[in-house]
C-alpha positions in Angstrom: -72.7 -201.0 28.6 -74.2 -200.0 31.9 -74.4 -196.3 32.7 -71.6 -194.8 34.8 -73.5 -192.8 37.4 -70.9 -192.9 40.2 -71.0 -189.1 40.3 -74.7 -189.0 41.2 -76.0 -188.4 44.7 -79.3 -186.8 43.9 -81.9 -188.8 41.9 -84.8 -187.0 40.4 -87.7 -188.9 38.9 -90.8 -187.8 37.0 -93.9 -189.6 38.2 -96.5 -190.4 35.5 -95.3 -192.8 32.7 -91.9 -192.9 34.4 -92.3 -194.7 37.7 -94.9 -197.0 36.0 -95.0 -198.1 32.4 -96.9 -196.3 29.7 -98.6 -199.6 29.0 -100.6 -199.3 32.2 -102.7 -196.7 30.3 -103.3 -194.8 33.5 -102.6 -191.4 32.0 -105.3 -192.1 29.3 -107.9 -192.0 32.1 -106.6 -188.6 33.2 -106.4 -187.2 29.7 -110.1 -188.1 29.1 -111.0 -186.1 32.2 -108.8 -183.2 30.9 -110.7 -183.2 27.6 -114.0 -183.1 29.3 -112.9 -180.3 31.6 -111.6 -178.2 28.6 -114.9 -178.8 26.7 -116.9 -177.6 29.7 -114.7 -174.6 30.5 -114.5 -173.4 26.9 -117.8 -174.6 25.4 -116.0 -176.4 22.6 -117.1 -179.7 21.1 -115.1 -182.7 22.2 -112.7 -182.9 19.2 -112.0 -179.2 19.4 -111.5 -179.4 23.1 -109.0 -182.2 22.6 -107.1 -180.2 20.0 -106.9 -177.2 22.4 -105.8 -179.4 25.2 -102.9 -180.7 23.2 -102.0 -177.2 22.0 -101.9 -175.9 25.5 -99.7 -178.9 26.4 -97.2 -178.1 23.6 -97.2 -174.3 24.2 -97.4 -174.1 28.0 -96.0 -177.3 29.3 -99.3 -178.5 30.7 -103.0 -178.2 29.8 -103.4 -176.6 33.2 -101.0 -173.8 32.5 -102.8 -173.0 29.2 -106.1 -172.9 31.0 -104.8 -170.7 33.7 -103.2 -168.3 31.2 -106.2 -168.1 28.9 -109.3 -168.9 30.9 -108.4 -168.1 34.5 -109.4 -171.5 35.9 -108.8 -172.5 39.5 -105.9 -174.9 39.5 -106.9 -176.8 42.6 -110.4 -177.6 41.3 -109.0 -178.6 37.9 -106.4 -180.9 39.4 -108.8 -182.5 41.9 -111.2 -183.3 39.0 -108.8 -184.7 36.4 -106.9 -186.8 38.9 -110.1 -188.4 40.3 -109.6 -191.7 38.4 -109.2 -195.3 39.4 -105.7 -196.6 40.3 -106.6 -200.2 39.4 -104.3 -200.2 36.4 -101.2 -199.4 38.5 -99.4 -202.5 39.8 -96.4 -202.3 42.2 -93.1 -203.5 40.7 -90.9 -205.1 43.3 -87.9 -204.9 40.9 -88.2 -201.2 40.6 -88.6 -200.8 44.4 -85.4 -202.8 44.9 -83.6 -200.8 42.2 -84.5 -197.5 43.8 -83.3 -198.8 47.1 -79.8 -199.4 45.9 -79.3 -195.8 44.8 -77.0 -193.8 47.1 -77.9 -190.4 48.2 -81.2 -188.5 48.0 -84.3 -189.4 45.8 -87.0 -187.0 44.9 -90.1 -187.0 42.6 -90.3 -184.1 40.2 -93.8 -183.9 38.7 -96.1 -181.5 37.0 -99.0 -183.2 38.9 -100.2 -182.0 42.3 -99.2 -183.4 45.7 -102.4 -185.5 46.4 -102.0 -187.2 43.0 -98.4 -188.0 43.7 -99.1 -189.4 47.1 -101.9 -191.6 45.8 -99.8 -193.0 42.9 -96.7 -193.6 45.0 -98.7 -195.3 47.7 -100.3 -197.6 45.1 -96.9 -198.4 43.6 -95.5 -199.1 47.1 -92.8 -196.5 46.4 -93.6 -193.7 48.8 -90.9 -194.6 51.3 -88.3 -194.6 48.5 -88.4 -190.8 48.2 -87.6 -188.0 50.6 -89.8 -185.4 49.0 -92.1 -184.6 46.0 -91.5 -181.3 44.1 -95.0 -180.9 42.6 -96.8 -178.2 40.6 -97.7 -176.1 43.6 -94.1 -176.2 44.7 -93.2 -174.8 41.3 -95.8 -171.9 41.7 -97.7 -173.6 38.9 -95.0 -173.1 36.3 -94.6 -176.6 34.8 -91.6 -178.4 33.3 -89.9 -177.6 31.0 -89.9 -174.0 32.3 -86.3 -173.2 33.4 -87.5 -171.2 36.4 -89.1 -174.4 37.7 -85.8 -176.2 37.5 -84.1 -173.3 39.2 -86.6 -173.4 42.1 -86.2 -177.1 42.5 -82.5 -176.8 42.7 -82.7 -173.9 45.2 -85.5 -175.4 47.4 -83.7 -178.7 47.8 -80.1 -177.5 47.7 -79.2 -179.7 44.7 -75.8 -179.7 43.0 -77.0 -180.1 39.5 -73.7 -181.6 38.4 -74.3 -184.5 40.9 -78.0 -185.0 39.9 -79.7 -187.4 37.5 -83.1 -186.7 36.1 -85.3 -189.5 34.8 -88.3 -188.5 32.6 -90.5 -189.8 29.8 -90.8 -186.5 28.1 -87.8 -185.6 26.0 -88.4 -181.8 26.1 -88.4 -181.8 29.9 -84.9 -183.1 29.9 -83.4 -180.1 28.0 -83.4 -177.6 31.0 -81.9 -180.3 33.2 -79.0 -180.8 30.8 -78.4 -177.0 30.6 -78.0 -177.0 34.4 -75.5 -179.8 34.2 -77.7 -182.7 35.3 -77.3 -186.2 33.8 -80.5 -187.0 31.9 -82.2 -190.3 31.3 -85.1 -190.6 28.8 -87.5 -193.4 29.9 -90.1 -195.2 27.9 -90.8 -197.3 24.8 -89.7 -194.6 22.4 -86.5 -193.6 24.3 -84.2 -195.6 22.0 -85.1 -193.5 18.9 -84.3 -190.2 20.6 -81.4 -188.4 19.0 -81.5 -185.3 21.2 -78.0 -184.2 22.3 -79.2 -183.3 25.7 -80.4 -186.9 26.4 -77.5 -188.7 27.9 -79.0 -192.2 28.5 -82.1 -194.0 27.2 -84.0 -196.9 28.5 -87.4 -198.7 28.1 -87.0 -200.6 31.4 -86.3 -198.3 34.3 -85.7 -201.1 36.9 -83.2 -202.9 34.7 -81.3 -199.6 33.9 -81.0 -198.7 37.6 -79.9 -202.2 38.6 -77.2 -202.2 35.9 -76.0 -198.7 36.5 -72.6 -198.2 38.2 -73.2 -196.1 41.3 -71.1 -194.9 44.3 -72.2 -197.7 46.6 -74.9 -200.1 47.4 -77.3 -199.1 50.2 -79.7 -202.0 50.1 
């Protein structure tokens, strides 16, 4: 059955691997840059740097947060370096653009990436004008999802009624704080269907199709 989202008037979307498919393999390019940065910053061999990168991701929410906490790195320099990758693998999806356009109310991007990266990706996907704002890692004072303080700051900065908000995200753990606040959560991606987390309310491997099928307050196309 299609999702009943008639109560939603604020639509929050993660950026990477959510507004484009995982199959684009775009994040793989960034992750390689992350590993190289970690290796250089710590002096570790490649495999050990990769392991540390993933440990920081698990423990701190992002590799960046772990590097800041344990190595005092400059976040701006790190983000500029790891996001300096080709956008060639990203292809605009007219169906997703149309689906976003039918959603009533406000639409925001909520990402652990920085503002320049979000702007580049949204422009390449031809989706920039579908969103009123981007809440990025600097907006969150470099506290990444799933830190509850980051969700509180998002809600406060943009005057969001969490009970009337839906959050779309490819990372299951990032949906937990949203559900605590009363948001409707949607897990996106090829592994969404197997999620059994009670805080995940809806699951889809095709975002455009899910949005087009959802029951919403009104059509604003």
